[in-house]
C-alpha positions in Angstrom: -82.3 -23.9 -54.3 -81.8 -23.6 -50.6 -81.9 -20.9 -47.9 -78.8 -22.3 -46.2 -75.6 -20.3 -46.4 -74.0 -22.2 -49.3 -70.5 -21.0 -50.5 -69.5 -23.0 -53.5 -66.3 -20.9 -53.9 -64.8 -22.5 -50.8 -63.3 -25.9 -51.8 -61.9 -27.9 -48.9 -59.4 -30.6 -49.3 -61.1 -33.9 -48.3 -59.1 -37.0 -47.4 -61.1 -40.3 -47.0 -60.4 -43.3 -44.8 -62.2 -46.5 -45.6 -62.9 -49.0 -42.8 -63.3 -52.4 -44.5 -64.7 -54.1 -41.4 -67.8 -51.8 -41.3 -67.8 -50.3 -44.8 -67.6 -46.9 -43.2 -65.8 -43.9 -44.7 -64.4 -41.3 -42.3 -63.0 -37.9 -43.5 -60.4 -35.3 -42.6 -61.7 -32.0 -44.1 -59.1 -29.2 -44.4 -59.9 -25.5 -44.7 -58.3 -24.4 -48.0 -57.0 -21.2 -46.5 -55.4 -22.5 -43.3 -54.2 -25.6 -41.5 -57.5 -26.0 -39.6 -59.4 -29.2 -40.2 -62.4 -31.3 -39.1 -62.9 -35.0 -38.7 -66.2 -36.5 -39.8 -67.6 -39.9 -38.6 -64.5 -41.5 -37.1 -64.3 -45.3 -36.4 -63.2 -47.2 -33.3 -62.3 -50.8 -34.0 -63.9 -53.6 -32.1 -63.5 -57.4 -32.2 -67.0 -58.2 -30.9 -66.3 -61.9 -30.4 -63.3 -61.1 -28.1 -64.7 -57.9 -26.6 -61.5 -56.1 -27.6 -61.3 -52.5 -28.7 -58.4 -51.0 -30.7 -57.7 -47.8 -32.6 -56.0 -48.6 -35.9 -58.5 -46.7 -38.0 -58.4 -43.6 -35.7 -54.6 -43.8 -35.5 -54.4 -43.6 -39.3 -56.4 -40.4 -39.2 -54.3 -38.9 -36.4 -51.1 -39.8 -38.2 -52.4 -38.0 -41.3 -53.4 -34.9 -39.4 -50.0 -34.7 -37.6 -48.0 -35.4 -40.8 -49.8 -32.6 -42.6 -49.3 -30.2 -39.7 -53.1 -29.7 -39.3 -55.0 -28.3 -36.4 -58.1 -30.2 -35.4 -61.0 -28.0 -34.6 -64.1 -30.2 -34.9 -65.0 -33.9 -34.6 -68.3 -34.2 -36.3 -70.8 -37.1 -35.9 -73.5 -37.0 -38.6 -75.7 -39.2 -36.4 -75.7 -42.0 -33.7 -74.3 -44.7 -35.9 -75.7 -48.2 -35.5 -73.0 -50.0 -37.5 -69.7 -48.8 -36.1 -68.3 -47.3 -32.9 -67.1 -43.7 -32.8 -63.5 -42.9 -31.9 -64.4 -39.2 -31.1 -63.1 -39.1 -27.5 -59.9 -41.0 -28.4 -59.1 -38.5 -31.2 -60.0 -35.6 -29.0 -57.7 -36.8 -26.3 -54.8 -36.9 -28.8 -55.5 -33.8 -30.9 -58.1 -31.6 -29.2 -61.2 -30.3 -31.1 -64.9 -30.1 -30.1 -67.3 -33.0 -30.6 -70.6 -32.0 -32.3 -73.8 -33.8 -33.1 -77.4 -32.9 -33.9 -79.6 -31.6 -31.0 -82.1 -34.5 -31.5 -79.5 -36.7 -29.8 -81.7 -36.2 -26.7 -84.5 -38.3 -28.4 -82.0 -41.0 -29.3 -80.6 -41.0 -25.7 -84.0 -41.3 -24.2 -85.1 -44.0 -26.6 -82.0 -46.2 -26.2 -81.5 -45.3 -22.6 -84.7 -47.3 -22.0 -83.8 -50.1 -24.3 -80.5 -50.6 -22.5 -82.0 -50.1 -19.1 -79.6 -47.3 -18.3 -79.9 -45.8 -14.8 -80.2 -42.2 -13.9 -76.4 -41.8 -14.0 -76.7 -41.8 -17.8 -77.5 -38.2 -18.7 -80.0 -37.8 -21.5 -79.3 -34.1 -22.1 -76.6 -34.4 -24.7 -74.0 -33.2 -22.2 -71.5 -35.8 -23.4 -71.0 -33.7 -26.5 -69.4 -30.2 -26.8 -72.0 -28.8 -29.3 -75.5 -29.8 -30.2 -76.4 -28.4 -33.7 -79.8 -27.1 -34.6 -81.0 -27.0 -38.2 -79.1 -24.2 -40.0 -76.5 -23.7 -37.3 -73.2 -22.4 -38.5 -69.6 -23.0 -37.3 -66.1 -22.4 -38.6 -63.2 -24.6 -39.5 -60.4 -22.1 -39.7 -61.8 -19.4 -42.0 -64.3 -21.8 -43.7 -67.9 -21.3 -42.7 -69.8 -24.6 -42.3 -73.4 -25.4 -41.5 -75.6 -28.2 -40.4 -78.9 -29.4 -42.0 -81.3 -31.5 -40.0 -82.1 -34.6 -42.1 -84.2 -37.0 -39.9 -85.6 -40.3 -41.2 -82.8 -42.8 -40.7 -82.6 -41.5 -37.1 -84.1 -38.4 -35.4 -80.7 -36.8 -34.9 -79.3 -37.1 -38.4 -77.5 -34.0 -39.8 -75.8 -33.3 -43.1 -72.8 -31.1 -42.6 -71.9 -28.7 -45.4 -68.3 -27.4 -45.6 -67.9 -25.1 -48.7 -68.7 -27.2 -51.8 -68.6 -30.5 -49.8 -71.5 -32.0 -48.0 -71.1 -35.0 -45.6 -74.4 -36.8 -45.8 -74.1 -39.5 -43.1 -76.7 -42.3 -43.8 -79.2 -40.0 -45.5 -78.0 -41.0 -48.9 -75.8 -43.7 -50.5 -74.1 -43.6 -53.9 -76.6 -43.5 -56.8 -76.5 -47.2 -57.3 -76.8 -47.8 -53.5 -79.9 -45.7 -52.9 -80.8 -44.8 -49.4 -80.5 -46.0 -45.8 -83.1 -47.9 -43.9 -85.7 -46.1 -41.9 -87.0 -48.8 -39.5 -84.8 -48.1 -36.4 -86.6 -46.7 -33.4 -87.4 -43.0 -34.3 -86.9 -43.6 -38.0 -89.5 -42.7 -40.6 -89.5 -43.3 -44.3 -91.5 -40.3 -45.2 -89.2 -38.0 -43.2 -86.2 -39.6 -44.9 -87.7 -38.8 -48.3 -88.2 -35.2 -47.2 -84.7 -35.0 -45.9 -83.2 -36.3 -49.1 -85.1 -33.6 -51.0 -83.4 -31.0 -48.8 -80.1 -32.4 -49.8 -81.0 -32.5 -53.5 -82.0 -28.9 -53.3 -78.3 -28.0 -52.8 -76.5 -26.8 -55.9 -76.0 -29.5 -58.5 -72.2 -29.2 -58.3 -72.1 -29.8 -54.6 -69.8 -32.7 -53.8 -71.5 -35.3 -51.6 -69.5 -37.6 -49.4 -71.0 -40.9 -48.2 -70.7 -42.4 -44.7 -71.0 -46.0 -46.1 -70.5 -47.8 -49.4 -71.0 -51.6 -50.0 -69.9 -51.8 -53.6 -73.2 -52.9 -55.2 -73.0 -55.5 -58.0 -69.3 -56.0 -57.3 -68.1 -52.5 -58.2 -65.1 -51.0 -56.4 -65.9 -49.0 -53.2 -66.7 -45.3 -53.9 -67.8 -42.5 -51.6 -68.0 -39.2 -53.6 -70.7 -38.1 -56.0 -72.7 -34.9 -56.7 -76.2 -33.6 -56.2 -76.7 -33.7 -59.9 -75.7 -37.3 -60.1 -78.0 -38.3 -57.2 -81.0 -36.4 -58.7 -80.6 -38.1 -62.0 -79.5 -41.6 -61.1 -80.2 -42.5 -57.4 -82.1 -45.9 -57.7 -84.4 -45.0 -54.7 -85.2 -41.3 -55.2 -83.7 -40.2 -58.5 -85.6 -39.4 -61.7 -88.5 -37.8 -59.9 -89.7 -40.7 -57.8 -92.6 -39.6 -55.5 -92.8 -39.6 -51.8 -95.5 -42.3 -51.9 -93.4 -44.6 -54.1 -90.4 -44.2 -51.8 -92.2 -44.9 -48.6 -93.8 -48.0 -50.0 -90.5 -49.3 -51.3 -88.5 -48.4 -48.2 -91.0 -49.9 -45.8 -91.2 -53.2 -47.8 -87.4 -53.4 -48.1 -86.7 -52.6 -44.4 -89.0 -55.4 -43.3 -86.5 -57.8 -45.0 -83.3 -56.4 -43.5 -81.4 -58.0 -40.5 -80.1 -55.8 -37.7 -76.6 -54.5 -38.3 -73.9 -56.7 -36.8 -72.6 -54.1 -34.4 -75.8 -52.3 -33.5 -75.9 -53.2 -29.8 -72.3 -52.1 -28.9 -72.5 -49.1 -31.4 -75.6 -47.5 -29.9 -74.4 -47.9 -26.3 -71.1 -46.2 -27.2 -72.2 -43.6 -29.7 -75.0 -42.2 -27.6 -72.3 -41.4 -25.1 -70.2 -39.5 -27.7 -67.9 -42.5 -28.2 -67.3 -43.4 -24.5 -67.6 -47.1 -23.5 -70.0 -47.4 -20.6 -68.7 -48.7 -17.3 -70.2 -50.9 -14.6 -70.6 -50.0 -10.9 -66.9 -50.8 -10.4 -65.8 -48.6 -13.2 -65.0 -51.5 -15.6 -65.8 -50.9 -19.3 -68.8 -53.1 -19.9 -71.3 -53.5 -22.8 -74.9 -54.8 -22.3 -76.8 -57.4 -24.5 -80.5 -56.6 -24.1 -82.6 -59.5 -25.2 -85.6 -59.2 -27.5 -85.6 -55.4 -27.3 -84.9 -54.5 -31.0 
């Protein structure tokens, strides 16, 4: 079991929004006892070939929140995503709420601030976010007590957010037949990822786990909800008692064969700024294309 403040009696209503372009699942999580809600891992749409940003995915979430008469209190980022852009500031502008991410965002900002050759005007102190969570930090969505678990390995800043009997795992885990996320980005570590997954699997067996991504392995339909018990028994990378050494060997060999995500360069620039698109010296939104840096 875990020393975190788990409350399995609290059962939030979870509404999922699947983004087909990036295979990302975003969530609206409603406190069962009030109209308060949180958004987890929102998506901002980008046509990378045209350099055009739109907000259809975020607008669908906003429409749902408004139609249901909900009050948005938190906009949670489980980590600095490398495969989609966050719509956090757009949603905040429309509905309010506080934007939160793990405190290790400072490491990510320092690492990628150098890769993108950002000047001193890019603050590397996490000040773009409203709350930086430490391991075990608690917060409330209405009357529902939530907490954050630090789960590094995919990135240094990864956090799993637990809201009642629902845990939002980011890229720490995939569905049982999807396994786990890569650990070869700057700051990633396969051994740390294994340890983080074990923390998640120490949660109660009945804990609902909600994925940030699903790719429909072997042609199955897209899914995003499972349980701790199902992951422990059936996860193809860590289930059935696989050892840390076995996992690290497998993950390292597999990661060496993977291409970079299609949207990694725009995603990192935007997401390390809490979803804001960087601007050039004239104030024009502008993305960089660093050459041979990743």
